Backbone of each chain as nested JSON, in Angstrom:
{
  "chains": [
    {"id": "A", "residues": [
      {"number": 1, "name": "MET", "atoms": {"N": [-6.915, -4.617, -25.478], "CA": [-6.55, -4.477, -24.073], "C": [-5.527, -3.348, -23.941]}},
      {"number": 2, "name": "THR", "atoms": {"N": [-5.968, -2.286, -23.285], "CA": [-5.087, -1.131, -23.173], "C": [-4.094, -1.31, -22.031]}},
      {"number": 3, "name": "ALA", "atoms": {"N": [-3.131, -0.386, -21.959], "CA": [-2.121, -0.453, -20.896], "C": [-2.765, -0.26, -19.534]}},
      {"number": 4, "name": "LEU", "atoms": {"N": [-3.828, 0.594, -19.497], "CA": [-4.501, 0.841, -18.216], "C": [-5.177, -0.427, -17.696]}},
      {"number": 5, "name": "THR", "atoms": {"N": [-5.754, -1.197, -18.611], "CA": [-6.397, -2.453, -18.201], "C": [-5.371, -3.425, -17.625]}},
      {"number": 6, "name": "VAL", "atoms": {"N": [-4.205, -3.494, -18.274], "CA": [-3.149, -4.376, -17.761], "C": [-2.738, -3.956, -16.359]}},
      {"number": 7, "name": "LEU", "atoms": {"N": [-2.602, -2.637, -16.155], "CA": [-2.245, -2.127, -14.822], "C": [-3.293, -2.491, -13.793]}},
      {"number": 8, "name": "GLN", "atoms": {"N": [-4.585, -2.334, -14.178], "CA": [-5.662, -2.629, -13.239], "C": [-5.666, -4.099, -12.852]}},
      {"number": 9, "name": "VAL", "atoms": {"N": [-5.462, -4.985, -13.832], "CA": [-5.476, -6.425, -13.531], "C": [-4.304, -6.796, -12.632]}},
      {"number": 10, "name": "ALA", "atoms": {"N": [-3.108, -6.256, -12.957], "CA": [-1.93, -6.55, -12.137], "C": [-2.135, -6.043, -10.716]}},
      {"number": 11, "name": "ASN", "atoms": {"N": [-2.744, -4.853, -10.596], "CA": [-2.991, -4.291, -9.273], "C": [-4.013, -5.12, -8.496]}},
      {"number": 12, "name": "LEU", "atoms": {"N": [-5.033, -5.63, -9.197], "CA": [-6.034, -6.476, -8.527], "C": [-5.4, -7.751, -7.999]}},
      {"number": 13, "name": "VAL", "atoms": {"N": [-4.46, -8.325, -8.765], "CA": [-3.752, -9.523, -8.293], "C": [-2.99, -9.212, -7.013]}},
      {"number": 14, "name": "LEU", "atoms": {"N": [-2.344, -8.036, -6.971], "CA": [-1.604, -7.646, -5.767], "C": [-2.543, -7.431, -4.584]}},
      {"number": 15, "name": "ILE", "atoms": {"N": [-3.753, -6.87, -4.845], "CA": [-4.727, -6.664, -3.762], "C": [-5.128, -8.004, -3.167]}},
      {"number": 16, "name": "VAL", "atoms": {"N": [-5.401, -8.98, -4.032], "CA": [-5.793, -10.312, -3.532], "C": [-4.638, -10.932, -2.752]}},
      {"number": 17, "name": "ALA", "atoms": {"N": [-3.405, -10.755, -3.251], "CA": [-2.238, -11.291, -2.531], "C": [-2.128, -10.668, -1.139]}},
      {"number": 18, "name": "GLY", "atoms": {"N": [-2.351, -9.363, -1.052], "CA": [-2.291, -8.701, 0.247], "C": [-3.379, -9.191, 1.188]}},
      {"number": 19, "name": "ALA", "atoms": {"N": [-4.585, -9.419, 0.667], "CA": [-5.685, -9.892, 1.505], "C": [-5.407, -11.304, 2.016]}},
      {"number": 20, "name": "VAL", "atoms": {"N": [-4.893, -12.18, 1.129], "CA": [-4.575, -13.552, 1.551], "C": [-3.481, -13.534, 2.611]}},
      {"number": 21, "name": "LEU", "atoms": {"N": [-2.492, -12.657, 2.409], "CA": [-1.39, -12.522, 3.355], "C": [-1.892, -12.077, 4.723]}},
      {"number": 22, "name": "THR", "atoms": {"N": [-2.87, -11.164, 4.722], "CA": [-3.42, -10.672, 5.988], "C": [-4.023, -11.801, 6.809]}},
      {"number": 23, "name": "VAL", "atoms": {"N": [-4.715, -12.704, 6.141], "CA": [-5.349, -13.81, 6.863], "C": [-4.324, -14.877, 7.225]}},
      {"number": 24, "name": "TRP", "atoms": {"N": [-3.319, -15.068, 6.365], "CA": [-2.404, -16.203, 6.487], "C": [-1.354, -16.002, 7.579]}},
      {"number": 25, "name": "LEU", "atoms": {"N": [-0.908, -14.757, 7.782], "CA": [0.184, -14.511, 8.728], "C": [-0.285, -14.74, 10.16]}},
      {"number": 26, "name": "ARG", "atoms": {"N": [0.588, -15.346, 10.996], "CA": [0.219, -15.628, 12.379], "C": [0.58, -14.467, 13.302]}},
      {"number": 27, "name": "ASP", "atoms": {"N": [1.654, -13.756, 12.963], "CA": [2.03, -12.576, 13.748], "C": [1.047, -11.452, 13.41]}},
      {"number": 28, "name": "LEU", "atoms": {"N": [0.339, -10.965, 14.436], "CA": [-0.745, -10.022, 14.152], "C": [-0.224, -8.665, 13.708]}},
      {"number": 29, "name": "LEU", "atoms": {"N": [0.975, -8.269, 14.157], "CA": [1.529, -6.997, 13.689], "C": [1.865, -7.085, 12.199]}},
      {"number": 30, "name": "ALA", "atoms": {"N": [2.432, -8.243, 11.773], "CA": [2.682, -8.452, 10.347], "C": [1.374, -8.456, 9.568]}},
      {"number": 31, "name": "SER", "atoms": {"N": [0.327, -8.965, 10.21], "CA": [-0.988, -8.982, 9.572], "C": [-1.492, -7.556, 9.352]}},
      {"number": 32, "name": "VAL", "atoms": {"N": [-1.265, -6.683, 10.348], "CA": [-1.672, -5.281, 10.213], "C": [-0.891, -4.617, 9.075]}},
      {"number": 33, "name": "VAL", "atoms": {"N": [0.406, -4.944, 8.97], "CA": [1.229, -4.39, 7.89], "C": [0.678, -4.819, 6.537]}},
      {"number": 34, "name": "ALA", "atoms": {"N": [0.309, -6.108, 6.413], "CA": [-0.242, -6.598, 5.154], "C": [-1.58, -5.935, 4.847]}},
      {"number": 35, "name": "LEU", "atoms": {"N": [-2.383, -5.687, 5.899], "CA": [-3.678, -5.012, 5.696], "C": [-3.465, -3.578, 5.203]}},
      {"number": 36, "name": "ALA", "atoms": {"N": [-2.45, -2.908, 5.772], "CA": [-2.145, -1.546, 5.326], "C": [-1.732, -1.54, 3.856]}},
      {"number": 37, "name": "ALA", "atoms": {"N": [-0.91, -2.534, 3.465], "CA": [-0.495, -2.624, 2.069], "C": [-1.695, -2.875, 1.165]}},
      {"number": 38, "name": "MET", "atoms": {"N": [-2.632, -3.727, 1.638], "CA": [-3.805, -4.022, 0.82], "C": [-4.669, -2.78, 0.61]}},
      {"number": 39, "name": "SER", "atoms": {"N": [-4.904, -2.018, 1.682], "CA": [-5.747, -0.825, 1.531], "C": [-5.038, 0.235, 0.692]}},
      {"number": 40, "name": "LEU", "atoms": {"N": [-3.71, 0.238, 0.786], "CA": [-2.903, 1.131, -0.065], "C": [-3.105, 0.828, -1.545]}},
      {"number": 41, "name": "LEU", "atoms": {"N": [-3.003, -0.466, -1.875], "CA": [-3.168, -0.864, -3.27], "C": [-4.612, -0.682, -3.725]}},
      {"number": 42, "name": "LEU", "atoms": {"N": [-5.556, -0.808, -2.768], "CA": [-6.962, -0.562, -3.097], "C": [-7.17, 0.905, -3.468]}},
      {"number": 43, "name": "ALA", "atoms": {"N": [-6.483, 1.799, -2.745], "CA": [-6.573, 3.225, -3.087], "C": [-6.01, 3.473, -4.483]}},
      {"number": 44, "name": "LEU", "atoms": {"N": [-4.907, 2.785, -4.816], "CA": [-4.349, 2.924, -6.169], "C": [-5.339, 2.424, -7.214]}},
      {"number": 45, "name": "GLN", "atoms": {"N": [-6.087, 1.372, -6.852], "CA": [-7.08, 0.841, -7.796], "C": [-8.197, 1.859, -8.038]}},
      {"number": 46, "name": "PHE", "atoms": {"N": [-8.667, 2.513, -6.95], "CA": [-9.667, 3.574, -7.113], "C": [-9.134, 4.677, -8.009]}},
      {"number": 47, "name": "TYR", "atoms": {"N": [-7.845, 4.983, -7.812], "CA": [-7.201, 6.027, -8.61], "C": [-7.174, 5.634, -10.089]}},
      {"number": 48, "name": "LEU", "atoms": {"N": [-6.839, 4.361, -10.34], "CA": [-6.789, 3.876, -11.73], "C": [-8.176, 3.87, -12.359]}},
      {"number": 49, "name": "LEU", "atoms": {"N": [-9.213, 3.731, -11.52], "CA": [-10.589, 3.738, -12.034], "C": [-11.147, 5.157, -12.126]}},
      {"number": 50, "name": "GLN", "atoms": {"N": [-10.253, 6.171, -12.069], "CA": [-10.613, 7.582, -12.204], "C": [-11.589, 8.042, -11.123]}},
      {"number": 51, "name": "ALA", "atoms": {"N": [-11.3, 7.655, -9.857], "CA": [-12.083, 8.156, -8.728], "C": [-11.125, 8.703, -7.675]}},
      {"number": 52, "name": "PRO", "atoms": {"N": [-10.48, 9.846, -7.944], "CA": [-9.463, 10.34, -6.999], "C": [-10.033, 10.736, -5.647]}},
      {"number": 53, "name": "ASP", "atoms": {"N": [-11.311, 11.194, -5.587], "CA": [-11.884, 11.564, -4.29], "C": [-12.063, 10.335, -3.409]}},
      {"number": 54, "name": "VAL", "atoms": {"N": [-12.523, 9.235, -4.006], "CA": [-12.639, 7.988, -3.252], "C": [-11.264, 7.505, -2.811]}},
      {"number": 55, "name": "ALA", "atoms": {"N": [-10.261, 7.71, -3.671], "CA": [-8.905, 7.288, -3.321], "C": [-8.394, 8.063, -2.115]}},
      {"number": 56, "name": "ILE", "atoms": {"N": [-8.709, 9.362, -2.042], "CA": [-8.285, 10.159, -0.885], "C": [-8.951, 9.64, 0.384]}},
      {"number": 57, "name": "ALA", "atoms": {"N": [-10.266, 9.348, 0.309], "CA": [-10.972, 8.828, 1.481], "C": [-10.391, 7.49, 1.91]}},
      {"number": 58, "name": "GLU", "atoms": {"N": [-10.122, 6.614, 0.949], "CA": [-9.567, 5.297, 1.255], "C": [-8.171, 5.429, 1.857]}},
      {"number": 59, "name": "ALA", "atoms": {"N": [-7.381, 6.379, 1.365], "CA": [-6.04, 6.594, 1.918], "C": [-6.141, 7.065, 3.356]}},
      {"number": 60, "name": "GLY", "atoms": {"N": [-7.061, 8.002, 3.62], "CA": [-7.193, 8.519, 4.972], "C": [-7.647, 7.462, 5.949]}},
      {"number": 61, "name": "ILE", "atoms": {"N": [-8.648, 6.68, 5.564], "CA": [-9.195, 5.676, 6.472], "C": [-8.281, 4.457, 6.536]}},
      {"number": 62, "name": "GLY", "atoms": {"N": [-7.848, 3.976, 5.368], "CA": [-7.082, 2.737, 5.335], "C": [-5.666, 2.887, 5.854]}},
      {"number": 63, "name": "ALA", "atoms": {"N": [-4.928, 3.843, 5.307], "CA": [-3.503, 3.932, 5.639], "C": [-3.295, 4.503, 7.034]}},
      {"number": 64, "name": "ALA", "atoms": {"N": [-4.0, 5.567, 7.377], "CA": [-3.719, 6.238, 8.641], "C": [-4.578, 5.694, 9.772]}},
      {"number": 65, "name": "LEU", "atoms": {"N": [-5.9, 5.765, 9.624], "CA": [-6.806, 5.491, 10.744], "C": [-6.807, 4.018, 11.141]}},
      {"number": 66, "name": "THR", "atoms": {"N": [-6.993, 3.122, 10.158], "CA": [-7.094, 1.693, 10.478], "C": [-5.792, 1.171, 11.077]}},
      {"number": 67, "name": "THR", "atoms": {"N": [-4.662, 1.555, 10.471], "CA": [-3.372, 1.088, 10.983], "C": [-3.155, 1.561, 12.41]}},
      {"number": 68, "name": "ALA", "atoms": {"N": [-3.444, 2.845, 12.664], "CA": [-3.23, 3.395, 14.003], "C": [-4.104, 2.68, 15.023]}},
      {"number": 69, "name": "ILE", "atoms": {"N": [-5.385, 2.48, 14.688], "CA": [-6.298, 1.864, 15.652], "C": [-5.915, 0.41, 15.91]}},
      {"number": 70, "name": "PHE", "atoms": {"N": [-5.522, -0.324, 14.854], "CA": [-5.146, -1.726, 15.047], "C": [-3.871, -1.842, 15.871]}},
      {"number": 71, "name": "VAL", "atoms": {"N": [-2.902, -0.946, 15.633], "CA": [-1.659, -1.016, 16.407], "C": [-1.931, -0.678, 17.872]}},
      {"number": 72, "name": "LEU", "atoms": {"N": [-2.81, 0.309, 18.098], "CA": [-3.165, 0.643, 19.489], "C": [-3.885, -0.519, 20.164]}},
      {"number": 73, "name": "ALA", "atoms": {"N": [-4.739, -1.223, 19.401], "CA": [-5.43, -2.379, 19.959], "C": [-4.447, -3.516, 20.238]}},
      {"number": 74, "name": "LEU", "atoms": {"N": [-3.452, -3.709, 19.359], "CA": [-2.452, -4.762, 19.566], "C": [-1.636, -4.508, 20.813]}},
      {"number": 75, "name": "ARG", "atoms": {"N": [-1.395, -3.253, 21.109], "CA": [-0.621, -2.919, 22.294], "C": [-1.334, -3.37, 23.559]}},
      {"number": 76, "name": "LYS", "atoms": {"N": [-2.671, -3.326, 23.527], "CA": [-3.442, -3.71, 24.701], "C": [-3.638, -5.218, 24.799]}},
      {"number": 77, "name": "THR", "atoms": {"N": [-3.44, -5.948, 23.703], "CA": [-3.715, -7.388, 23.703], "C": [-2.457, -8.151, 23.322]}},
      {"number": 78, "name": "ARG", "atoms": {"N": [-2.612, -9.43, 22.978], "CA": [-1.464, -10.245, 22.588], "C": [-1.085, -9.958, 21.141]}},
      {"number": 79, "name": "ARG", "atoms": {"N": [0.231, -10.156, 20.849], "CA": [0.685, -9.923, 19.484], "C": [0.625, -11.198, 18.645]}},
      {"number": 80, "name": "LYS", "atoms": {"N": [0.925, -12.342, 19.289], "CA": [0.95, -13.592, 18.524], "C": [-0.422, -14.259, 18.561]}},
      {"number": 81, "name": "GLU", "atoms": {"N": [-0.804, -14.804, 17.406], "CA": [-2.032, -15.579, 17.36], "C": [-1.709, -17.007, 17.755]}},
      {"number": 82, "name": "GLU", "atoms": {"N": [-2.588, -17.645, 18.567], "CA": [-2.284, -18.995, 19.034], "C": [-2.609, -20.021, 17.976]}},
      {"number": 83, "name": "GLU", "atoms": {"N": [-1.732, -21.048, 17.886], "CA": [-1.983, -22.156, 16.963], "C": [-3.051, -23.066, 17.555]}},
      {"number": 84, "name": "GLU", "atoms": {"N": [-3.914, -23.597, 16.691], "CA": [-4.978, -24.458, 17.184], "C": [-4.637, -25.912, 16.961]}}
    ]},
    {"id": "B", "residues": [
      {"number": 1, "name": "MET", "atoms": {"N": [9.254, 5.906, -29.818], "CA": [8.309, 5.483, -28.79], "C": [7.372, 6.65, -28.452]}},
      {"number": 2, "name": "SER", "atoms": {"N": [6.079, 6.4, -28.533], "CA": [5.118, 7.46, -28.234], "C": [5.113, 7.739, -26.733]}},
      {"number": 3, "name": "PRO", "atoms": {"N": [4.736, 8.972, -26.32], "CA": [4.708, 9.278, -24.878], "C": [3.784, 8.357, -24.101]}},
      {"number": 4, "name": "GLU", "atoms": {"N": [2.651, 8.004, -24.686], "CA": [1.69, 7.154, -23.978], "C": [2.284, 5.782, -23.675]}},
      {"number": 5, "name": "LEU", "atoms": {"N": [2.996, 5.242, -24.677], "CA": [3.621, 3.93, -24.476], "C": [4.715, 4.014, -23.415]}},
      {"number": 6, "name": "GLY", "atoms": {"N": [5.451, 5.129, -23.436], "CA": [6.499, 5.299, -22.432], "C": [5.943, 5.328, -21.031]}},
      {"number": 7, "name": "PHE", "atoms": {"N": [4.843, 6.109, -20.823], "CA": [4.21, 6.152, -19.498], "C": [3.691, 4.777, -19.115]}},
      {"number": 8, "name": "GLY", "atoms": {"N": [3.117, 4.061, -20.078], "CA": [2.583, 2.731, -19.79], "C": [3.664, 1.775, -19.344]}},
      {"number": 9, "name": "VAL", "atoms": {"N": [4.802, 1.8, -20.06], "CA": [5.908, 0.902, -19.707], "C": [6.449, 1.247, -18.319]}},
      {"number": 10, "name": "ALA", "atoms": {"N": [6.582, 2.559, -18.037], "CA": [7.093, 2.969, -16.717], "C": [6.156, 2.518, -15.613]}},
      {"number": 11, "name": "ALA", "atoms": {"N": [4.829, 2.693, -15.817], "CA": [3.87, 2.271, -14.793], "C": [3.894, 0.757, -14.617]}},
      {"number": 12, "name": "ALA", "atoms": {"N": [4.071, 0.019, -15.713], "CA": [4.127, -1.446, -15.609], "C": [5.346, -1.879, -14.813]}},
      {"number": 13, "name": "VAL", "atoms": {"N": [6.487, -1.207, -15.037], "CA": [7.699, -1.541, -14.267], "C": [7.473, -1.268, -12.788]}},
      {"number": 14, "name": "LEU", "atoms": {"N": [6.789, -0.136, -12.469], "CA": [6.529, 0.189, -11.056], "C": [5.637, -0.857, -10.41]}},
      {"number": 15, "name": "VAL", "atoms": {"N": [4.605, -1.316, -11.15], "CA": [3.719, -2.34, -10.578], "C": [4.477, -3.653, -10.386]}},
      {"number": 16, "name": "ALA", "atoms": {"N": [5.416, -3.957, -11.305], "CA": [6.231, -5.164, -11.133], "C": [7.092, -5.051, -9.878]}},
      {"number": 17, "name": "LEU", "atoms": {"N": [7.632, -3.853, -9.614], "CA": [8.42, -3.659, -8.392], "C": [7.552, -3.801, -7.149]}},
      {"number": 18, "name": "MET", "atoms": {"N": [6.288, -3.325, -7.252], "CA": [5.35, -3.521, -6.142], "C": [5.145, -5.005, -5.868]}},
      {"number": 19, "name": "ALA", "atoms": {"N": [5.052, -5.808, -6.927], "CA": [4.862, -7.255, -6.755], "C": [6.05, -7.856, -6.021]}},
      {"number": 20, "name": "ILE", "atoms": {"N": [7.262, -7.394, -6.354], "CA": [8.447, -7.916, -5.666], "C": [8.406, -7.538, -4.188]}},
      {"number": 21, "name": "SER", "atoms": {"N": [7.952, -6.307, -3.886], "CA": [7.875, -5.876, -2.486], "C": [6.833, -6.68, -1.719]}},
      {"number": 22, "name": "VAL", "atoms": {"N": [5.691, -6.991, -2.377], "CA": [4.672, -7.818, -1.725], "C": [5.224, -9.217, -1.462]}},
      {"number": 23, "name": "LEU", "atoms": {"N": [6.078, -9.708, -2.364], "CA": [6.728, -11.006, -2.151], "C": [7.608, -10.962, -0.902]}},
      {"number": 24, "name": "ARG", "atoms": {"N": [8.332, -9.862, -0.758], "CA": [9.164, -9.723, 0.446], "C": [8.284, -9.664, 1.691]}},
      {"number": 25, "name": "MET", "atoms": {"N": [7.12, -9.024, 1.552], "CA": [6.2, -8.987, 2.68], "C": [5.721, -10.391, 3.041]}},
      {"number": 26, "name": "ALA", "atoms": {"N": [5.606, -11.271, 2.047], "CA": [5.142, -12.63, 2.317], "C": [6.234, -13.461, 2.968]}},
      {"number": 27, "name": "ILE", "atoms": {"N": [7.488, -13.341, 2.521], "CA": [8.539, -14.233, 3.023], "C": [9.396, -13.59, 4.088]}},
      {"number": 28, "name": "GLY", "atoms": {"N": [9.202, -12.276, 4.33], "CA": [10.065, -11.585, 5.287], "C": [10.055, -12.241, 6.643]}},
      {"number": 29, "name": "PRO", "atoms": {"N": [11.213, -12.63, 7.18], "CA": [11.187, -13.358, 8.449], "C": [10.757, -12.485, 9.63]}},
      {"number": 30, "name": "THR", "atoms": {"N": [11.186, -11.242, 9.673], "CA": [10.83, -10.39, 10.811], "C": [9.795, -9.35, 10.379]}},
      {"number": 31, "name": "VAL", "atoms": {"N": [9.167, -8.727, 11.398], "CA": [8.174, -7.703, 11.102], "C": [8.851, -6.463, 10.52]}},
      {"number": 32, "name": "ALA", "atoms": {"N": [10.106, -6.212, 10.903], "CA": [10.808, -5.048, 10.37], "C": [10.955, -5.15, 8.854]}},
      {"number": 33, "name": "ASP", "atoms": {"N": [11.245, -6.374, 8.368], "CA": [11.322, -6.59, 6.915], "C": [10.003, -6.232, 6.25]}},
      {"number": 34, "name": "ARG", "atoms": {"N": [8.906, -6.656, 6.886], "CA": [7.593, -6.411, 6.295], "C": [7.255, -4.928, 6.343]}},
      {"number": 35, "name": "ALA", "atoms": {"N": [7.667, -4.262, 7.426], "CA": [7.391, -2.826, 7.52], "C": [8.144, -2.058, 6.439]}},
      {"number": 36, "name": "VAL", "atoms": {"N": [9.392, -2.442, 6.195], "CA": [10.165, -1.768, 5.141], "C": [9.555, -2.058, 3.769]}},
      {"number": 37, "name": "ALA", "atoms": {"N": [9.062, -3.302, 3.584], "CA": [8.397, -3.641, 2.325], "C": [7.139, -2.79, 2.144]}},
      {"number": 38, "name": "LEU", "atoms": {"N": [6.389, -2.57, 3.246], "CA": [5.193, -1.72, 3.17], "C": [5.573, -0.291, 2.794]}},
      {"number": 39, "name": "ASP", "atoms": {"N": [6.662, 0.212, 3.354], "CA": [7.09, 1.57, 3.028], "C": [7.509, 1.665, 1.566]}},
      {"number": 40, "name": "THR", "atoms": {"N": [8.152, 0.593, 1.065], "CA": [8.534, 0.573, -0.349], "C": [7.3, 0.602, -1.246]}},
      {"number": 41, "name": "VAL", "atoms": {"N": [6.276, -0.195, -0.875], "CA": [5.038, -0.19, -1.654], "C": [4.389, 1.194, -1.604]}},
      {"number": 42, "name": "ASN", "atoms": {"N": [4.423, 1.825, -0.414], "CA": [3.907, 3.194, -0.284], "C": [4.54, 4.117, -1.305]}},
      {"number": 43, "name": "THR", "atoms": {"N": [5.879, 4.118, -1.316], "CA": [6.617, 5.013, -2.211], "C": [6.297, 4.717, -3.671]}},
      {"number": 44, "name": "LEU", "atoms": {"N": [6.208, 3.427, -4.001], "CA": [5.93, 3.057, -5.388], "C": [4.523, 3.477, -5.801]}},
      {"number": 45, "name": "VAL", "atoms": {"N": [3.553, 3.368, -4.868], "CA": [2.182, 3.792, -5.19], "C": [2.135, 5.293, -5.436]}},
      {"number": 46, "name": "VAL", "atoms": {"N": [2.821, 6.061, -4.568], "CA": [2.839, 7.52, -4.754], "C": [3.487, 7.864, -6.096]}},
      {"number": 47, "name": "THR", "atoms": {"N": [4.581, 7.171, -6.427], "CA": [5.258, 7.414, -7.704], "C": [4.343, 7.107, -8.879]}},
      {"number": 48, "name": "THR", "atoms": {"N": [3.6, 5.988, -8.788], "CA": [2.689, 5.629, -9.867], "C": [1.598, 6.676, -10.029]}},
      {"number": 49, "name": "MET", "atoms": {"N": [1.082, 7.193, -8.883], "CA": [0.025, 8.212, -8.961], "C": [0.543, 9.484, -9.64]}},
      {"number": 50, "name": "VAL", "atoms": {"N": [1.752, 9.915, -9.267], "CA": [2.323, 11.121, -9.883], "C": [2.566, 10.877, -11.375]}},
      {"number": 51, "name": "LEU", "atoms": {"N": [3.046, 9.681, -11.691], "CA": [3.318, 9.334, -13.099], "C": [2.047, 9.376, -13.93]}},
      {"number": 52, "name": "LEU", "atoms": {"N": [0.963, 8.782, -13.401], "CA": [-0.287, 8.779, -14.162], "C": [-0.907, 10.17, -14.218]}},
      {"number": 53, "name": "GLY", "atoms": {"N": [-0.681, 10.97, -13.14], "CA": [-1.133, 12.354, -13.181], "C": [-0.424, 13.144, -14.263]}},
      {"number": 54, "name": "ALA", "atoms": {"N": [0.868, 12.873, -14.431], "CA": [1.617, 13.531, -15.502], "C": [1.171, 13.026, -16.864]}},
      {"number": 55, "name": "ALA", "atoms": {"N": [0.827, 11.732, -16.947], "CA": [0.419, 11.159, -18.235], "C": [-0.906, 11.746, -18.701]}},
      {"number": 56, "name": "THR", "atoms": {"N": [-1.844, 11.946, -17.738], "CA": [-3.149, 12.487, -18.133], "C": [-3.164, 14.009, -18.123]}},
      {"number": 57, "name": "GLY", "atoms": {"N": [-2.159, 14.641, -17.494], "CA": [-2.095, 16.092, -17.477], "C": [-3.078, 16.737, -16.524]}},
      {"number": 58, "name": "LEU", "atoms": {"N": [-3.601, 15.989, -15.556], "CA": [-4.55, 16.537, -14.586], "C": [-3.815, 16.811, -13.273]}},
      {"number": 59, "name": "VAL", "atoms": {"N": [-3.867, 18.072, -12.816], "CA": [-3.136, 18.434, -11.597], "C": [-3.822, 17.853, -10.366]}},
      {"number": 60, "name": "VAL", "atoms": {"N": [-5.161, 17.673, -10.418], "CA": [-5.894, 17.184, -9.249], "C": [-5.433, 15.779, -8.865]}},
      {"number": 61, "name": "LEU", "atoms": {"N": [-4.925, 15.019, -9.836], "CA": [-4.466, 13.663, -9.526], "C": [-3.176, 13.71, -8.726]}},
      {"number": 62, "name": "VAL", "atoms": {"N": [-2.369, 14.765, -8.906], "CA": [-1.138, 14.88, -8.118], "C": [-1.469, 15.21, -6.664]}},
      {"number": 63, "name": "ASP", "atoms": {"N": [-2.578, 15.953, -6.43], "CA": [-2.997, 16.26, -5.061], "C": [-3.286, 14.985, -4.284]}},
      {"number": 64, "name": "VAL", "atoms": {"N": [-3.9, 14.005, -4.946], "CA": [-4.176, 12.725, -4.292], "C": [-2.87, 12.1, -3.819]}},
      {"number": 65, "name": "ALA", "atoms": {"N": [-1.846, 12.159, -4.671], "CA": [-0.555, 11.563, -4.311], "C": [0.055, 12.27, -3.109]}},
      {"number": 66, "name": "ILE", "atoms": {"N": [-0.116, 13.607, -3.025], "CA": [0.442, 14.356, -1.893], "C": [-0.245, 13.926, -0.592]}},
      {"number": 67, "name": "VAL", "atoms": {"N": [-1.587, 13.895, -0.598], "CA": [-2.336, 13.454, 0.587], "C": [-1.923, 12.043, 0.968]}},
      {"number": 68, "name": "TYR", "atoms": {"N": [-1.765, 11.21, -0.032], "CA": [-1.412, 9.822, 0.195], "C": [-0.06, 9.676, 0.856]}},
      {"number": 69, "name": "ALA", "atoms": {"N": [0.929, 10.451, 0.365], "CA": [2.278, 10.375, 0.935], "C": [2.26, 10.777, 2.405]}},
      {"number": 70, "name": "LEU", "atoms": {"N": [1.495, 11.84, 2.736], "CA": [1.403, 12.279, 4.129], "C": [0.795, 11.188, 5.01]}},
      {"number": 71, "name": "LEU", "atoms": {"N": [-0.338, 10.61, 4.576], "CA": [-1.058, 9.658, 5.425], "C": [-0.291, 8.359, 5.572]}},
      {"number": 72, "name": "SER", "atoms": {"N": [0.39, 7.906, 4.514], "CA": [1.154, 6.664, 4.631], "C": [2.32, 6.855, 5.602]}},
      {"number": 73, "name": "PHE", "atoms": {"N": [2.852, 8.095, 5.633], "CA": [3.915, 8.376, 6.608], "C": [3.397, 8.228, 8.033]}},
      {"number": 74, "name": "VAL", "atoms": {"N": [2.182, 8.735, 8.287], "CA": [1.607, 8.62, 9.638], "C": [1.41, 7.147, 10.01]}},
      {"number": 75, "name": "GLY", "atoms": {"N": [0.91, 6.36, 9.074], "CA": [0.701, 4.941, 9.339], "C": [2.002, 4.222, 9.664]}},
      {"number": 76, "name": "MET", "atoms": {"N": [3.036, 4.51, 8.878], "CA": [4.341, 3.883, 9.13], "C": [4.901, 4.314, 10.475]}},
      {"number": 77, "name": "LEU", "atoms": {"N": [4.611, 5.565, 10.849], "CA": [5.101, 6.086, 12.125], "C": [4.545, 5.256, 13.28]}},
      {"number": 78, "name": "TYR", "atoms": {"N": [3.248, 4.915, 13.214], "CA": [2.64, 4.11, 14.276], "C": [3.303, 2.737, 14.366]}},
      {"number": 79, "name": "ILE", "atoms": {"N": [3.52, 2.092, 13.216], "CA": [4.126, 0.756, 13.23], "C": [5.552, 0.819, 13.766]}},
      {"number": 80, "name": "ALA", "atoms": {"N": [6.289, 1.854, 13.368], "CA": [7.673, 1.981, 13.822], "C": [7.731, 2.225, 15.331]}},
      {"number": 81, "name": "ARG", "atoms": {"N": [6.8, 3.061, 15.831], "CA": [6.764, 3.312, 17.278], "C": [6.477, 2.028, 18.043]}},
      {"number": 82, "name": "TYR", "atoms": {"N": [5.562, 1.215, 17.536], "CA": [5.24, -0.048, 18.204], "C": [6.449, -0.98, 18.192]}},
      {"number": 83, "name": "LEU", "atoms": {"N": [7.146, -1.071, 17.038], "CA": [8.299, -1.963, 16.922], "C": [9.402, -1.533, 17.872]}},
      {"number": 84, "name": "GLU", "atoms": {"N": [9.555, -0.23, 18.031], "CA": [10.604, 0.276, 18.888], "C": [10.302, 0.018, 20.362]}},
      {"number": 85, "name": "GLY", "atoms": {"N": [9.028, -0.257, 20.679], "CA": [8.659, -0.497, 22.061], "C": [8.087, 0.723, 22.739]}},
      {"number": 86, "name": "GLY", "atoms": {"N": [7.879, 1.782, 21.986], "CA": [7.302, 2.999, 22.546], "C": [5.795, 2.885, 22.613]}},
      {"number": 87, "name": "LEU", "atoms": {"N": [5.101, 3.975, 22.317], "CA": [3.639, 3.992, 22.264], "C": [3.051, 3.622, 23.616]}},
      {"number": 88, "name": "LYS", "atoms": {"N": [3.711, 4.051, 24.666], "CA": [3.242, 3.689, 26.008], "C": [2.074, 4.587, 26.433]}}
    ]}
  ]
}
């Protein structure tokens, strides 16, 4: 087991943590923040898998575009998710 | 200590710091705490990319980190504007 494999596994654990956090948080703005962190770590995972071009695309779409669009959508709607 | 082991240990420490920041994102009481945690993760990811680019000696990998730093800044800018109450 090389050092790169250890990094990849640790990073995958963080990606899953970010995804669970995105679903679990009730404040939708915090959820968007967690989603941004998840896509960020996903880009790092692509980078670790020696796909820097895919990492650039993921950074552009995930970090900039998705966050901006979700925040703009939140501005038009409610921020808090209702408890059932 | 061989250079490869040194780079590996440094990258492992950075990923451990990322885990601590994700923990803060989970328990952070306010959204501002979570936004700062996201910015910390951003910085740590860029640092890890530059570190691994230096370890492999490929300049193209550093370009990814530069693009990444720019785009993560734009994303944080949107969240900060929303928190401040702007973005009207």
